[in-house]
Structure formats: structure tokens, C-alpha cells
N, C-alpha and C positions, 0 to 999 in steps of 0.2 A: 181261239179258245182262251188263251192267256189274257188277251185284252178284255174279253167279256168278264173274266174273273176279277180283273183289276177294277173295272168299272163298277161291278157289283160291290166289291169291297169298299170302294170310295163312297158309293151311295150309302151303304150301311154305316160307315164310319161317320158320315155327315149327319145321318138321322140320329145316331147315338149321341153325337155332340149336342144336337138341338134338344134332345130329350133331357140330357144332363143339365143343360142351361136352363130349361124350363123348370126342372125340379129344383135347381138352385134358387130361382126367382120365387118359386112357391114357398120354399123353406124360409127365405128372407121375409116374405110377407107374413108367414106364420109367426116368426120370431118377433117382428114388429107388432103384430096383433097381441101377442102374449105380453109384450112390454107395456103396451097401452092399457091392457086389462090390469096389469100389476099396479100401474099408477092410479087407476080408478079404485082398485081394491084398497090401496094405501089410504086414499082419501076417505073411503067408506069406513075403514077401521078407525081412523081418527074421529070421524063424525059420530060413530056409534059409541066410542069411548067417552067422548066429551058429553054426550047426552046422558051418560050414566048407565046405559044398558050394557050389562056384562052377562048376558044370558046365552041361550042356545044359538040365537041368531049371530051373535058375536063370534062364537066358536065356529060356526059354519063358514062365515066369511073368512075367518083366520085360517081355517083348514084349507079352504079353496085357494087362498093367497099362497100358502106354503106349498101346496101341490103344484101351482103354476110356477113358482120359483124353481122347484126341482125340475120341472119340465124344461124351463128356460135354460137352466144350467146344463142339462143333459144335451140340449140341442146346440148350444154355443160352445160348450167346453170351458166357460169362464167360471171362476169361483167368486170373483168380485164383480157383481152385476150392476152395482150402483143403486140397488134397491135398499129400502130400510132394513129388510130382513138380512141382507148381506152384511150391512154394517153391524147389526146386532149379533150376527153369527161370528164375526171376527173378534168380538169382545169375549175373551177367554174367562173373565171373572164372572160372567153372567150365570146366575143359577136359575134354571128353568124347570120347575117341577110341574107346573100347570099351564094350560093355554093362556090363562089370565096374566101370568107373569110375562109370557112372550108378547102379548098384546100391550102390556104396560111398557116394555122396553121399546117396542116399535113406535108407540106414541111419544116416548121420551126422545127417541132418535129423530122423529119428525120435527118436534119443537127445537131440538138442537140444531137441525139444519136451517130452521127459520131464525136462528140467532138467540134462542132462549134455552139456556142450559139448566134444566130443572134438577139435574143431579148435583149441581154445584152446591157446596156447603154454605156459601155466602148468599145464596138466593133466599130472599125473605118472602114468605107468603103473606099476602095481605091485599088490601084494596089500594090502588094507586089512582091519583087524579093528575091528569096531564092537561095543562091549560096554557093558553097564550097570555103573555103579559102585555 
């Protein structure tokens, strides 16, 4: 009788381990999917901003981006996720009254990562011609 109980306990423990492992893999897939969606949303936010559209569509994309970031942080437990929103969030001097201000800071952070610091005081606005000699 004891042997039967030990065998049943062993089988149940193995099945629980495999269920937990599968749940872990599914969670990792979901986290990776959210991260990919975040990158696509960041590009979409920059594209919409550069096209000059700052209407309801922009706010919807931005709200979806923020919601996905919150979900990602909740699932991973990380505060610094490497996203543009995470970098903007760590800037304590940022004043965000409206969604358009958040969008502007996200776009500025995007260009900062590309090597163009638009917040820099010595940056001159204008038309530049780059040519070969």
C-alpha cells in the first residue's frame, strides 16, 4: 500500500513539474511577444509623429503602448525594460500634462538613441547639405 502511494505521489509530482515548465515556457513566449509588439508600437509612434498627425489615432497607439508596457513590467518585475517609455519614465524632470507631451518625449528619446540629441541647446535647426568632395 505504501509503495502504491509513493508511486502515485511520484507520478503526480512529475506531472506538476511538467505543467509548471510548460506554463513557464508560455509565459516567456508571451513576454517576448509583448516586447516585439512594443518595438513595433515605438516605430509606429515615431512614424505618426513625423507625419504630423497628433490626433485620436496617435493617442490610441500611445495608450496601447503604455498599457503593454505596464503589462510587461507586471509580468517581468523589471522597472527598466529598455523601452523608450522606460527611459522617459526615469527622467524625473519631465512634465507630462497631456498625451502629446509623452509622445514628444518618446520621439525625442528615439532620436537620442539614434545619436541625435534634439534637447541639446547647441543643436541648430535648419537644412543641412552633406556631400562628397
